[in-house]
gemmi code that builds the backbone of each chain (N, CA, C; Angstrom):
import gemmi

chains = {
    "A": [
        ("MET", (-9.081, -24.488, 3.438), (-8.483, -25.687, 2.834), (-9.458, -26.862, 2.916)),
        ("THR", (-9.758, -27.452, 1.780), (-10.576, -28.649, 1.772), (-9.672, -29.877, 1.906)),
        ("GLU", (-10.301, -31.015, 2.156), (-9.508, -32.227, 2.323), (-8.881, -32.684, 1.011)),
        ("ALA", (-9.508, -32.278, -0.113), (-9.007, -32.737, -1.405), (-7.658, -32.111, -1.741)),
        ("THR", (-7.312, -30.986, -1.079), (-6.071, -30.309, -1.439), (-4.885, -31.029, -0.813)),
        ("ASP", (-4.062, -31.586, -1.662), (-2.850, -32.242, -1.187), (-1.743, -31.197, -1.097)),
        ("PRO", (-1.068, -31.049, 0.054), (-0.026, -30.028, 0.170), (1.078, -30.167, -0.865)),
        ("ALA", (1.433, -31.411, -1.193), (2.502, -31.611, -2.174), (2.096, -31.079, -3.548)),
        ("VAL", (0.811, -31.352, -3.921), (0.325, -30.874, -5.220), (0.332, -29.350, -5.248)),
        ("LEU", (-0.132, -28.734, -4.160), (-0.160, -27.279, -4.082), (1.244, -26.705, -4.221)),
        ("GLU", (2.183, -27.310, -3.514), (3.568, -26.837, -3.555), (4.124, -26.886, -4.978)),
        ("THR", (3.906, -28.053, -5.636), (4.413, -28.204, -7.004), (3.767, -27.189, -7.938)),
        ("THR", (2.437, -27.024, -7.800), (1.729, -26.097, -8.676), (2.245, -24.675, -8.521)),
        ("ILE", (2.463, -24.278, -7.265), (2.918, -22.896, -7.040), (4.310, -22.689, -7.615)),
        ("ARG", (5.177, -23.694, -7.428), (6.531, -23.555, -7.987), (6.474, -23.442, -9.501)),
        ("ALA", (5.659, -24.297, -10.129), (5.537, -24.240, -11.590), (4.982, -22.887, -12.032)),
        ("ALA", (3.986, -22.387, -11.285), (3.376, -21.111, -11.649), (4.381, -19.971, -11.551)),
        ("ILE", (5.229, -20.006, -10.495), (6.237, -18.942, -10.352), (7.203, -18.980, -11.529)),
        ("VAL", (7.597, -20.201, -11.952), (8.515, -20.315, -13.094), (7.857, -19.754, -14.350)),
        ("VAL", (6.564, -20.118, -14.573), (5.862, -19.664, -15.781), (5.761, -18.143, -15.788)),
        ("VAL", (5.352, -17.549, -14.633), (5.165, -16.105, -14.596), (6.503, -15.386, -14.767)),
        ("SER", (7.573, -15.953, -14.193), (8.891, -15.345, -14.379), (9.302, -15.368, -15.849)),
        ("ALA", (9.025, -16.501, -16.530), (9.336, -16.580, -17.961), (8.542, -15.534, -18.740)),
        ("LEU", (7.272, -15.316, -18.342), (6.460, -14.298, -19.016), (7.068, -12.910, -18.841)),
        ("CYS", (7.649, -12.657, -17.651), (8.323, -11.367, -17.428), (9.454, -11.189, -18.433)),
        ("VAL", (10.230, -12.270, -18.668), (11.353, -12.182, -19.600), (10.835, -11.893, -21.008)),
        ("PHE", (9.754, -12.602, -21.406), (9.202, -12.372, -22.743), (8.694, -10.937, -22.885)),
        ("CYS", (8.070, -10.418, -21.805), (7.578, -9.038, -21.867), (8.744, -8.052, -21.970)),
        ("SER", (9.867, -8.372, -21.323), (11.004, -7.456, -21.402), (11.542, -7.381, -22.829)),
        ("TYR", (11.378, -8.459, -23.611), (11.747, -8.378, -25.037), (10.925, -7.304, -25.728)),
        ("ARG", (9.621, -7.272, -25.453), (8.752, -6.266, -26.072), (9.107, -4.864, -25.567)),
        ("VAL", (9.544, -4.763, -24.301), (9.949, -3.448, -23.774), (11.163, -2.935, -24.531)),
        ("ILE", (12.133, -3.838, -24.806), (13.374, -3.381, -25.437), (13.162, -3.146, -26.933)),
        ("ARG", (12.518, -4.100, -27.636), (12.401, -4.028, -29.084), (11.168, -3.275, -29.564)),
        ("GLY", (10.209, -3.052, -28.671), (8.903, -2.523, -29.057), (8.985, -1.396, -30.068)),
        ("PRO", (8.310, -1.493, -31.204), (8.476, -0.469, -32.240), (7.988, 0.909, -31.770)),
        ("THR", (6.901, 0.949, -30.999), (6.367, 2.242, -30.578), (6.346, 2.318, -29.054)),
        ("ASP", (6.172, 3.550, -28.558), (6.136, 3.746, -27.112), (4.945, 3.068, -26.439)),
        ("PRO", (3.725, 3.119, -27.022), (2.612, 2.403, -26.373), (2.868, 0.916, -26.194)),
        ("ASP", (3.607, 0.296, -27.149), (3.968, -1.122, -26.974), (4.762, -1.319, -25.695)),
        ("ARG", (5.733, -0.428, -25.494), (6.577, -0.542, -24.296), (5.751, -0.342, -23.033)),
        ("VAL", (4.808, 0.626, -23.081), (3.990, 0.890, -21.887), (3.141, -0.322, -21.544)),
        ("VAL", (2.519, -0.934, -22.575), (1.690, -2.117, -22.319), (2.537, -3.251, -21.777)),
        ("ALA", (3.764, -3.404, -22.317), (4.643, -4.475, -21.837), (5.049, -4.232, -20.386)),
        ("LEU", (5.349, -2.965, -20.049), (5.725, -2.663, -18.659), (4.560, -2.908, -17.712)),
        ("ASP", (3.339, -2.576, -18.181), (2.161, -2.839, -17.350), (1.977, -4.341, -17.140)),
        ("ALA", (2.225, -5.128, -18.205), (2.111, -6.587, -18.075), (3.156, -7.119, -17.103)),
        ("ILE", (4.384, -6.548, -17.156), (5.427, -6.983, -16.216), (5.003, -6.678, -14.787)),
        ("ALA", (4.425, -5.485, -14.566), (3.985, -5.128, -13.214), (2.914, -6.094, -12.728)),
        ("THR", (1.977, -6.445, -13.611), (0.940, -7.407, -13.228), (1.558, -8.764, -12.902)),
        ("ASN", (2.578, -9.168, -13.697), (3.259, -10.440, -13.417), (3.953, -10.419, -12.066)),
        ("VAL", (4.561, -9.263, -11.724), (5.249, -9.188, -10.430), (4.232, -9.259, -9.290)),
        ("VAL", (3.052, -8.662, -9.508), (1.979, -8.800, -8.511), (1.618, -10.269, -8.329)),
        ("ALA", (1.523, -10.998, -9.464), (1.202, -12.429, -9.396), (2.288, -13.188, -8.649)),
        ("ILE", (3.563, -12.827, -8.907), (4.666, -13.498, -8.211), (4.568, -13.248, -6.706)),
        ("ALA", (4.239, -12.005, -6.329), (4.136, -11.677, -4.904), (3.031, -12.497, -4.242)),
        ("VAL", (1.883, -12.622, -4.927), (0.771, -13.395, -4.343), (1.148, -14.869, -4.229)),
        ("LEU", (1.777, -15.411, -5.300), (2.193, -16.819, -5.244), (3.205, -17.047, -4.133)),
        ("PHE", (4.113, -16.076, -3.967), (5.115, -16.202, -2.899), (4.453, -16.135, -1.531)),
        ("ALA", (3.383, -15.323, -1.419), (2.643, -15.247, -0.154), (2.008, -16.595, 0.163)),
        ("ILE", (1.464, -17.275, -0.873), (0.866, -18.592, -0.638), (1.950, -19.602, -0.259)),
        ("GLN", (3.086, -19.536, -0.964), (4.142, -20.524, -0.740), (4.736, -20.408, 0.664)),
        ("THR", (5.023, -19.160, 1.083), (5.650, -18.967, 2.388), (4.639, -18.812, 3.512)),
        ("ASP", (3.330, -18.708, 3.148), (2.263, -18.578, 4.137), (2.417, -17.306, 4.977)),
        ("ARG", (2.902, -16.234, 4.358), (3.056, -14.973, 5.070), (2.226, -13.903, 4.366)),
        ("GLY", (1.291, -13.297, 5.125), (0.346, -12.362, 4.528), (0.953, -11.048, 4.109)),
        ("LEU", (2.173, -10.733, 4.607), (2.707, -9.401, 4.323), (3.023, -9.196, 2.850)),
        ("PHE", (3.229, -10.316, 2.102), (3.490, -10.152, 0.674), (2.250, -9.711, -0.077)),
        ("LEU", (1.061, -9.926, 0.512), (-0.164, -9.403, -0.109), (-0.154, -7.885, -0.098)),
        ("THR", (0.403, -7.285, 0.987), (0.542, -5.831, 1.025), (1.444, -5.350, -0.100)),
        ("VAL", (2.535, -6.100, -0.319), (3.441, -5.759, -1.414), (2.684, -5.724, -2.733)),
        ("SER", (1.884, -6.788, -2.983), (1.174, -6.864, -4.262), (0.155, -5.736, -4.389)),
        ("LEU", (-0.503, -5.375, -3.261), (-1.504, -4.310, -3.292), (-0.872, -2.978, -3.685)),
        ("VAL", (0.234, -2.634, -3.007), (0.908, -1.362, -3.291), (1.435, -1.344, -4.719)),
        ("LEU", (2.018, -2.468, -5.144), (2.577, -2.545, -6.498), (1.478, -2.376, -7.542)),
        ("ALA", (0.299, -2.984, -7.303), (-0.800, -2.862, -8.257), (-1.255, -1.409, -8.361)),
        ("ILE", (-1.335, -0.709, -7.219), (-1.759, 0.696, -7.238), (-0.765, 1.539, -8.033)),
        ("ILE", (0.554, 1.366, -7.730), (1.575, 2.167, -8.404), (1.555, 1.896, -9.910)),
        ("ALA", (1.405, 0.605, -10.289), (1.399, 0.256, -11.711), (0.212, 0.893, -12.415)),
        ("PHE", (-0.951, 0.919, -11.729), (-2.136, 1.542, -12.322), (-1.894, 3.022, -12.589)),
        ("ILE", (-1.344, 3.730, -11.584), (-1.103, 5.170, -11.742), (-0.136, 5.419, -12.889)),
        ("ALA", (0.951, 4.608, -12.943), (1.956, 4.809, -13.978), (1.347, 4.629, -15.363)),
        ("THR", (0.537, 3.564, -15.523), (-0.056, 3.312, -16.833), (-1.011, 4.434, -17.224)),
        ("VAL", (-1.821, 4.898, -16.268), (-2.767, 5.977, -16.574), (-2.017, 7.246, -16.971)),
        ("ALA", (-0.914, 7.558, -16.236), (-0.164, 8.770, -16.531), (0.431, 8.713, -17.932)),
        ("VAL", (1.024, 7.559, -18.293), (1.634, 7.465, -19.618), (0.557, 7.489, -20.694)),
        ("ALA", (-0.587, 6.837, -20.438), (-1.670, 6.850, -21.423), (-2.147, 8.270, -21.671)),
        ("LYS", (-2.248, 9.055, -20.594), (-2.670, 10.445, -20.771), (-1.600, 11.244, -21.513)),
        ("PHE", (-0.335, 10.940, -21.246), (0.743, 11.641, -21.948), (0.709, 11.322, -23.437)),
        ("VAL", (0.429, 10.050, -23.782), (0.417, 9.661, -25.193), (-0.743, 10.316, -25.926)),
        ("THR", (-1.930, 10.367, -25.285), (-3.100, 10.881, -25.997), (-3.151, 12.397, -25.999)),
        ("GLU", (-2.716, 13.068, -24.921), (-2.922, 14.512, -24.827), (-1.636, 15.319, -24.828)),
        ("GLY", (-0.485, 14.677, -24.651), (0.766, 15.412, -24.716), (1.199, 16.035, -23.410)),
        ("GLU", (0.340, 16.019, -22.387), (0.754, 16.527, -21.083), (0.104, 15.664, -20.006)),
        ("VAL", (0.817, 15.526, -18.881), (0.327, 14.614, -17.858), (-0.671, 15.321, -16.948)),
        ("ILE", (-0.267, 16.481, -16.400), (-1.161, 17.239, -15.528), (-1.453, 18.566, -16.202)),
        ("GLU", (-2.719, 18.863, -16.377), (-3.058, 20.105, -17.076), (-3.344, 21.214, -16.083)),
    ],
    "B": [
        ("MET", (-8.611, 17.725, -21.376), (-9.772, 17.166, -20.668), (-9.656, 15.654, -20.573)),
        ("THR", (-10.004, 15.130, -19.427), (-10.023, 13.686, -19.271), (-11.440, 13.161, -19.490)),
        ("THR", (-11.521, 11.871, -19.744), (-12.819, 11.289, -20.065), (-13.624, 11.047, -18.791)),
        ("VAL", (-14.905, 10.741, -19.010), (-15.785, 10.432, -17.889), (-15.322, 9.158, -17.191)),
        ("ILE", (-14.782, 8.208, -17.985), (-14.320, 6.943, -17.397), (-13.224, 7.213, -16.377)),
        ("MET", (-12.266, 8.071, -16.746), (-11.151, 8.376, -15.833), (-11.653, 9.054, -14.573)),
        ("ARG", (-12.585, 10.012, -14.746), (-13.081, 10.727, -13.563), (-13.836, 9.790, -12.624)),
        ("THR", (-14.673, 8.907, -13.200), (-15.432, 7.972, -12.364), (-14.495, 7.004, -11.655)),
        ("THR", (-13.473, 6.499, -12.402), (-12.503, 5.599, -11.788), (-11.780, 6.297, -10.646)),
        ("ALA", (-11.437, 7.578, -10.851), (-10.727, 8.310, -9.804), (-11.579, 8.419, -8.542)),
        ("ARG", (-12.892, 8.681, -8.736), (-13.767, 8.783, -7.569), (-13.807, 7.487, -6.782)),
        ("VAL", (-13.732, 6.334, -7.487), (-13.782, 5.047, -6.790), (-12.446, 4.737, -6.137)),
        ("ILE", (-11.349, 5.047, -6.858), (-10.058, 4.485, -6.444), (-9.367, 5.334, -5.387)),
        ("VAL", (-9.663, 6.637, -5.344), (-8.964, 7.502, -4.380), (-9.263, 7.102, -2.927)),
        ("PRO", (-10.525, 6.845, -2.539), (-10.755, 6.388, -1.160), (-10.057, 5.066, -0.841)),
        ("ILE", (-10.007, 4.145, -1.833), (-9.355, 2.858, -1.588), (-7.872, 3.072, -1.306)),
        ("ILE", (-7.229, 3.922, -2.122), (-5.793, 4.168, -1.928), (-5.556, 4.811, -0.569)),
        ("LEU", (-6.434, 5.744, -0.180), (-6.245, 6.420, 1.110), (-6.401, 5.437, 2.267)),
        ("VAL", (-7.354, 4.494, 2.149), (-7.529, 3.501, 3.212), (-6.298, 2.614, 3.322)),
        ("VAL", (-5.748, 2.182, 2.166), (-4.528, 1.366, 2.188), (-3.384, 2.150, 2.818)),
        ("ALA", (-3.291, 3.454, 2.487), (-2.213, 4.279, 3.049), (-2.328, 4.354, 4.566)),
        ("VAL", (-3.553, 4.570, 5.063), (-3.742, 4.668, 6.516), (-3.422, 3.332, 7.180)),
        ("THR", (-3.831, 2.221, 6.523), (-3.526, 0.900, 7.079), (-2.029, 0.691, 7.213)),
        ("LEU", (-1.295, 1.015, 6.136), (0.155, 0.835, 6.179), (0.783, 1.727, 7.238)),
        ("PHE", (0.234, 2.940, 7.396), (0.795, 3.855, 8.387), (0.565, 3.331, 9.803)),
        ("VAL", (-0.628, 2.812, 10.078), (-0.974, 2.403, 11.442), (-0.214, 1.141, 11.855)),
        ("GLU", (-0.066, 0.175, 10.922), (0.585, -1.075, 11.300), (2.099, -0.976, 11.171)),
        ("GLY", (2.618, 0.237, 10.898), (4.034, 0.359, 10.567), (4.998, 0.035, 11.684)),
        ("HIS", (4.568, 0.035, 12.976), (5.551, -0.120, 14.029), (5.967, -1.560, 14.255)),
        ("ASN", (5.182, -2.540, 13.796), (5.648, -3.922, 13.941), (5.419, -4.783, 12.705)),
        ("LEU", (5.012, -4.190, 11.596), (4.854, -4.911, 10.335), (5.435, -4.032, 9.235)),
        ("PRO", (5.641, -4.585, 8.024), (6.088, -3.710, 6.936), (5.095, -2.582, 6.717)),
        ("GLY", (5.615, -1.410, 6.457), (4.756, -0.236, 6.321), (5.421, 0.917, 7.021)),
        ("GLY", (4.637, 1.865, 7.493), (5.191, 2.987, 8.216), (4.956, 4.297, 7.509)),
        ("GLY", (5.622, 5.336, 8.023), (5.348, 6.680, 7.553), (5.691, 6.889, 6.093)),
        ("PHE", (6.821, 6.320, 5.640), (7.256, 6.643, 4.279), (6.297, 6.092, 3.231)),
        ("ILE", (5.993, 4.784, 3.316), (5.165, 4.202, 2.256), (3.727, 4.706, 2.372)),
        ("GLY", (3.282, 4.993, 3.614), (1.955, 5.600, 3.768), (1.890, 6.960, 3.101)),
        ("GLY", (2.963, 7.751, 3.287), (2.998, 9.062, 2.649), (3.045, 8.975, 1.140)),
        ("VAL", (3.829, 8.004, 0.633), (3.917, 7.848, -0.820), (2.557, 7.475, -1.391)),
        ("LEU", (1.827, 6.574, -0.710), (0.517, 6.172, -1.236), (-0.483, 7.324, -1.154)),
        ("THR", (-0.403, 8.135, -0.077), (-1.285, 9.303, -0.009), (-1.001, 10.251, -1.163)),
        ("THR", (0.297, 10.464, -1.453), (0.654, 11.304, -2.592), (0.111, 10.725, -3.891)),
        ("THR", (0.137, 9.377, -3.988), (-0.406, 8.728, -5.182), (-1.883, 9.045, -5.351)),
        ("ALA", (-2.632, 9.038, -4.234), (-4.055, 9.370, -4.317), (-4.240, 10.796, -4.825)),
        ("PHE", (-3.412, 11.729, -4.321), (-3.504, 13.106, -4.801), (-3.106, 13.200, -6.272)),
        ("ALA", (-2.125, 12.359, -6.679), (-1.710, 12.358, -8.080), (-2.862, 11.931, -8.978)),
        ("VAL", (-3.657, 10.960, -8.519), (-4.821, 10.541, -9.317), (-5.797, 11.707, -9.462)),
        ("ILE", (-5.997, 12.461, -8.366), (-6.909, 13.615, -8.439), (-6.375, 14.637, -9.432)),
        ("TYR", (-5.073, 14.918, -9.361), (-4.481, 15.888, -10.290), (-4.599, 15.407, -11.724)),
        ("LEU", (-4.370, 14.084, -11.940), (-4.448, 13.541, -13.299), (-5.855, 13.662, -13.855)),
        ("ALA", (-6.846, 13.339, -13.033), (-8.207, 13.236, -13.549), (-8.885, 14.597, -13.629)),
        ("PHE", (-8.610, 15.491, -12.679), (-9.394, 16.725, -12.599), (-8.593, 17.982, -12.875)),
        ("GLY", (-7.271, 17.885, -13.001), (-6.476, 19.079, -13.272), (-5.963, 19.721, -11.998)),
        ("LEU", (-5.029, 20.678, -12.177), (-4.311, 21.248, -11.031), (-5.188, 22.135, -10.152)),
        ("ASP", (-6.181, 22.797, -10.750), (-6.954, 23.769, -9.979), (-8.079, 23.144, -9.180)),
        ("PHE", (-8.332, 21.821, -9.408), (-9.542, 21.228, -8.825), (-9.530, 21.256, -7.308)),
        ("LEU", (-8.355, 20.953, -6.699), (-8.317, 20.886, -5.239), (-8.697, 22.223, -4.622)),
        ("GLU", (-8.201, 23.320, -5.218), (-8.457, 24.616, -4.620), (-9.863, 25.130, -4.972)),
        ("ARG", (-10.280, 24.919, -6.235), (-11.554, 25.478, -6.670), (-12.724, 24.562, -6.347)),
        ("GLY", (-12.558, 23.243, -6.633), (-13.679, 22.328, -6.496), (-13.879, 21.815, -5.080)),
        ("VAL", (-12.759, 21.551, -4.365), (-12.879, 20.964, -3.035), (-12.981, 22.038, -1.969)),
        ("LEU", (-12.073, 23.037, -2.036), (-12.045, 24.053, -0.996), (-12.942, 25.241, -1.311)),
        ("GLY", (-13.427, 25.337, -2.570), (-14.380, 26.381, -2.907), (-13.790, 27.780, -2.985)),
        ("ARG", (-12.483, 27.876, -3.325), (-11.880, 29.206, -3.475), (-11.829, 29.581, -4.950)),
        ("ASP", (-11.725, 30.880, -5.213), (-11.576, 31.345, -6.583), (-10.096, 31.327, -6.958)),
        ("VAL", (-9.794, 30.836, -8.156), (-8.417, 30.740, -8.619), (-8.298, 31.500, -9.926)),
        ("GLU", (-7.270, 32.361, -10.025), (-6.985, 32.980, -11.317), (-6.258, 31.957, -12.174)),
        ("PRO", (-6.683, 31.767, -13.441), (-6.123, 30.680, -14.249), (-4.624, 30.825, -14.499)),
        ("GLY", (-4.112, 32.028, -14.745), (-2.722, 32.161, -15.164), (-1.745, 32.389, -14.033)),
        ("LYS", (-2.185, 32.141, -12.798), (-1.346, 32.497, -11.660), (-0.165, 31.537, -11.495)),
        ("GLU", (0.919, 32.021, -10.887), (2.051, 31.160, -10.533), (1.580, 30.062, -9.593)),
        ("PRO", (1.823, 28.773, -9.920), (1.308, 27.713, -9.051), (1.973, 27.690, -7.679)),
        ("SER", (3.236, 28.179, -7.601), (3.900, 28.119, -6.297), (3.318, 29.128, -5.316)),
        ("ARG", (2.462, 30.067, -5.815), (1.829, 31.020, -4.905), (0.488, 30.497, -4.381)),
        ("ASP", (0.031, 29.353, -4.914), (-1.258, 28.814, -4.488), (-1.271, 28.579, -2.986)),
        ("ARG", (-2.452, 28.764, -2.411), (-2.522, 28.530, -0.970), (-2.399, 27.049, -0.642)),
        ("VAL", (-2.795, 26.171, -1.600), (-2.622, 24.737, -1.347), (-1.139, 24.398, -1.259)),
        ("VAL", (-0.332, 24.992, -2.171), (1.101, 24.699, -2.167), (1.744, 25.237, -0.897)),
        ("VAL", (1.279, 26.414, -0.448), (1.777, 26.947, 0.825), (1.455, 25.984, 1.957)),
        ("ALA", (0.255, 25.391, 1.911), (-0.132, 24.423, 2.945), (0.755, 23.188, 2.881)),
        ("TYR", (1.106, 22.727, 1.660), (2.003, 21.568, 1.535), (3.347, 21.871, 2.171)),
        ("ARG", (3.877, 23.088, 1.898), (5.189, 23.447, 2.460), (5.123, 23.499, 3.976)),
        ("ARG", (4.003, 24.037, 4.488), (3.863, 24.108, 5.941), (3.796, 22.695, 6.540)),
        ("LEU", (3.091, 21.785, 5.829), (3.024, 20.391, 6.290), (4.419, 19.774, 6.363)),
        ("PHE", (5.246, 20.065, 5.359), (6.630, 19.583, 5.351), (7.383, 20.077, 6.573)),
        ("GLU", (7.258, 21.372, 6.868), (7.984, 21.943, 8.004), (7.486, 21.363, 9.323)),
        ("TYR", (6.160, 21.264, 9.483), (5.615, 20.708, 10.723), (6.056, 19.255, 10.903)),
        ("GLY", (6.080, 18.490, 9.785), (6.494, 17.090, 9.881), (7.922, 16.967, 10.357)),
        ("LEU", (8.810, 17.827, 9.818), (10.202, 17.820, 10.258), (10.296, 18.151, 11.741)),
        ("ALA", (9.499, 19.133, 12.187), (9.523, 19.516, 13.601), (9.033, 18.370, 14.477)),
        ("ILE", (7.947, 17.682, 14.043), (7.411, 16.559, 14.835), (8.456, 15.452, 14.951)),
        ("ALA", (9.124, 15.126, 13.827), (10.111, 14.039, 13.844), (11.265, 14.368, 14.783)),
        ("VAL", (11.776, 15.613, 14.695), (12.913, 15.984, 15.543), (12.494, 16.005, 17.009)),
        ("LEU", (11.325, 16.574, 17.302), (10.876, 16.665, 18.695), (10.647, 15.282, 19.287)),
        ("SER", (10.045, 14.357, 18.478), (9.813, 13.011, 18.995), (11.136, 12.300, 19.265)),
        ("GLY", (12.194, 12.685, 18.546), (13.500, 12.111, 18.847), (14.119, 12.707, 20.092)),
        ("LEU", (13.779, 13.977, 20.366), (14.398, 14.656, 21.512), (13.726, 14.305, 22.834)),
        ("VAL", (12.446, 13.872, 22.785), (11.709, 13.599, 24.023), (12.423, 12.586, 24.930)),
        ("PRO", (12.980, 11.443, 24.397), (13.655, 10.496, 25.298), (14.814, 11.112, 26.082)),
        ("LEU", (15.425, 12.198, 25.573), (16.533, 12.824, 26.295), (16.069, 13.367, 27.647)),
        ("LEU", (14.759, 13.717, 27.756), (14.237, 14.207, 29.032), (14.253, 13.117, 30.089)),
        ("PHE", (14.168, 11.832, 29.641), (14.129, 10.714, 30.581), (15.483, 10.017, 30.661)),
        ("ASP", (16.560, 10.716, 30.321), (17.925, 10.177, 30.381), (18.104, 8.924, 29.532)),
        ("ARG", (17.446, 8.902, 28.364), (17.646, 7.799, 27.420), (18.329, 8.360, 26.172)),
        ("PRO", (18.955, 7.481, 25.348), (19.585, 7.993, 24.117), (18.562, 8.591, 23.153)),
        ("PHE", (19.077, 9.387, 22.218), (18.258, 10.021, 21.181), (17.463, 8.968, 20.417)),
        ("LEU", (16.162, 9.207, 20.169), (15.272, 8.334, 19.384), (14.934, 7.007, 20.059)),
        ("THR", (15.124, 6.890, 21.378), (14.687, 5.668, 22.072), (13.171, 5.528, 21.973)),
        ("GLN", (12.713, 4.291, 21.699), (11.277, 4.063, 21.526), (10.773, 3.101, 22.590)),
        ("THR", (9.477, 3.181, 22.888), (8.852, 2.254, 23.826), (7.416, 2.020, 23.385)),
        ("PHE", (6.678, 1.174, 24.133), (5.283, 0.944, 23.797), (4.511, 0.562, 25.052)),
        ("VAL", (3.183, 0.798, 25.009), (2.296, 0.353, 26.086), (1.212, -0.508, 25.462)),
        ("GLU", (0.742, -1.504, 26.226), (-0.347, -2.354, 25.752), (-1.583, -2.041, 26.566)),
        ("LEU", (-2.643, -1.632, 25.863), (-3.896, -1.279, 26.529), (-4.864, -2.451, 26.406)),
        ("GLU", (-5.507, -2.823, 27.540), (-6.492, -3.916, 27.543), (-7.883, -3.336, 27.727)),
        ("GLY", (-8.889, -4.053, 27.218), (-10.265, -3.658, 27.446), (-10.733, -2.449, 26.674)),
        ("VAL", (-10.054, -2.142, 25.554), (-10.497, -1.033, 24.713), (-11.753, -1.480, 23.956)),
        ("PRO", (-12.779, -0.615, 23.825), (-13.960, -1.008, 23.074), (-13.610, -1.406, 21.631)),
        ("ILE", (-14.314, -2.388, 21.084), (-14.189, -2.925, 19.737), (-12.887, -3.712, 19.566)),
        ("TYR", (-11.721, -3.087, 19.843), (-10.449, -3.755, 19.561), (-9.978, -4.633, 20.710)),
        ("ASP", (-10.419, -4.350, 21.948), (-10.044, -5.080, 23.154), (-8.568, -4.897, 23.499)),
        ("HIS", (-7.664, -5.335, 22.606), (-6.232, -5.269, 22.903), (-5.561, -4.326, 21.898)),
        ("VAL", (-4.974, -3.241, 22.398), (-4.336, -2.273, 21.514), (-2.909, -2.052, 21.981)),
        ("GLU", (-1.983, -2.113, 21.029), (-0.583, -1.868, 21.340), (-0.229, -0.473, 20.837)),
        ("LEU", (0.110, 0.409, 21.765), (0.372, 1.802, 21.408), (1.878, 2.030, 21.447)),
        ("ALA", (2.485, 2.274, 20.280), (3.939, 2.433, 20.214), (4.299, 3.906, 20.091)),
        ("SER", (5.408, 4.279, 20.730), (5.824, 5.683, 20.639), (6.414, 5.991, 19.269)),
        ("ALA", (6.769, 4.943, 18.503), (7.314, 5.158, 17.167), (6.303, 5.815, 16.236)),
        ("VAL", (5.005, 5.753, 16.612), (3.974, 6.365, 15.766), (4.210, 7.874, 15.627)),
        ("ALA", (4.722, 8.520, 16.708), (4.965, 9.960, 16.639), (6.034, 10.275, 15.598)),
        ("PHE", (7.136, 9.508, 15.622), (8.191, 9.716, 14.624), (7.675, 9.406, 13.224)),
        ("ASP", (6.862, 8.325, 13.123), (6.280, 7.950, 11.838), (5.390, 9.050, 11.289)),
        ("LEU", (4.643, 9.697, 12.202), (3.767, 10.794, 11.765), (4.607, 11.929, 11.179)),
        ("GLY", (5.764, 12.211, 11.796), (6.646, 13.229, 11.246), (7.132, 12.867, 9.863)),
        ("VAL", (7.581, 11.595, 9.698), (8.048, 11.148, 8.387), (6.924, 11.243, 7.360)),
        ("TYR", (5.704, 10.832, 7.789), (4.539, 10.878, 6.900), (4.295, 12.298, 6.400)),
        ("CYS", (4.305, 13.274, 7.338), (4.037, 14.657, 6.948), (5.133, 15.180, 6.025)),
        ("VAL", (6.406, 14.811, 6.303), (7.502, 15.276, 5.455), (7.340, 14.721, 4.035)),
        ("VAL", (7.020, 13.416, 3.932), (6.908, 12.796, 2.606), (5.733, 13.392, 1.842)),
        ("VAL", (4.564, 13.498, 2.506), (3.381, 14.026, 1.812), (3.624, 15.476, 1.395)),
        ("GLY", (4.136, 16.307, 2.322), (4.354, 17.714, 1.989), (5.378, 17.896, 0.892)),
        ("GLY", (6.508, 17.201, 0.998), (7.550, 17.356, -0.007), (7.121, 16.877, -1.378)),
        ("LEU", (6.560, 15.669, -1.444), (6.194, 15.115, -2.752), (5.061, 15.908, -3.399)),
        ("LEU", (4.095, 16.381, -2.587), (2.987, 17.130, -3.189), (3.452, 18.504, -3.660)),
        ("THR", (4.427, 19.127, -2.948), (4.989, 20.378, -3.444), (5.644, 20.161, -4.798)),
        ("ILE", (6.475, 19.094, -4.891), (7.134, 18.794, -6.167), (6.094, 18.548, -7.249)),
        ("LEU", (5.079, 17.738, -6.927), (4.081, 17.338, -7.930), (3.315, 18.545, -8.459)),
        ("SER", (2.871, 19.443, -7.546), (2.023, 20.539, -8.010), (2.838, 21.642, -8.667)),
        ("VAL", (4.090, 21.865, -8.240), (4.889, 22.922, -8.869), (5.473, 22.446, -10.191)),
        ("VAL", (6.075, 21.236, -10.188), (6.663, 20.727, -11.428), (5.578, 20.357, -12.424)),
        ("GLY", (4.429, 19.853, -11.920), (3.357, 19.476, -12.827), (2.777, 20.647, -13.590)),
        ("ALA", (2.935, 21.861, -13.047), (2.392, 23.032, -13.735), (3.363, 23.617, -14.744)),
        ("GLU", (4.604, 23.129, -14.772), (5.611, 23.691, -15.700), (5.200, 23.451, -17.146)),
    ],
}
model = gemmi.Model(1)
for chain_id, residues in chains.items():
    chain = gemmi.Chain(chain_id)
    for i, (resn, *xyz) in enumerate(residues, 1):
        res = gemmi.Residue()
        res.name, res.seqid = resn, gemmi.SeqId(i, " ")
        for name, pos in zip(("N", "CA", "C"), xyz):
            atom = gemmi.Atom()
            atom.name, atom.element = name, gemmi.Element(name[0])
            atom.pos, atom.b_iso = gemmi.Position(*pos), 0.0
            res.add_atom(atom)
        chain.add_residue(res)
    model.add_chain(chain)
structure = gemmi.Structure()
structure.add_model(model)
structure.setup_entities()
């Protein structure tokens, strides 16, 4: 922490960021429900997972508790595997050969 | 066939996932984590290997055994090893719960010792819950990998 960082400014910024990222989750869920094709839905779900990772990190900063970083790490790994599996299913028709 | 990009990514990401899994397993007795999520992440690492290299890679490429291509996957020696891991994990979990009964304590009573002056770490907290966690870990890894390799071959 540098001296220039005002705690009040940081607090406000994090709250605003959480609201923005949550709104992005809602917008992505529209694409999940209405998405014309399956790849659209997969990309939207991947974006939602990334947003939830961002929410976890912001919450870790806000509450000053490092354990939420573990949450974001595990969630990022699971989201990566899920996206890769669906991408392979879309291109090749089978997940594990 | 998977692309070179997927295979290279798998080589990088599998060790990272395994390290995270071990971290979660070790810190599980007093922080979020423990046997279940460690086992799930280990299974995830194996899932990446299966996705990138195919079902036969573990037996043929890593262990160096010959595999007949059309064989029943549930007869594979790797799958037999997964099932054995499941059984051993269940035995470890039950036995670790029964040990406190020898000392006239209730079933699954846990305790811990604090070791001082350990090299590198200096202060180490050794919890008996790690034994039960190890059982849960083995059950989760064995069960999920059996499901993954048998159902994945369908």
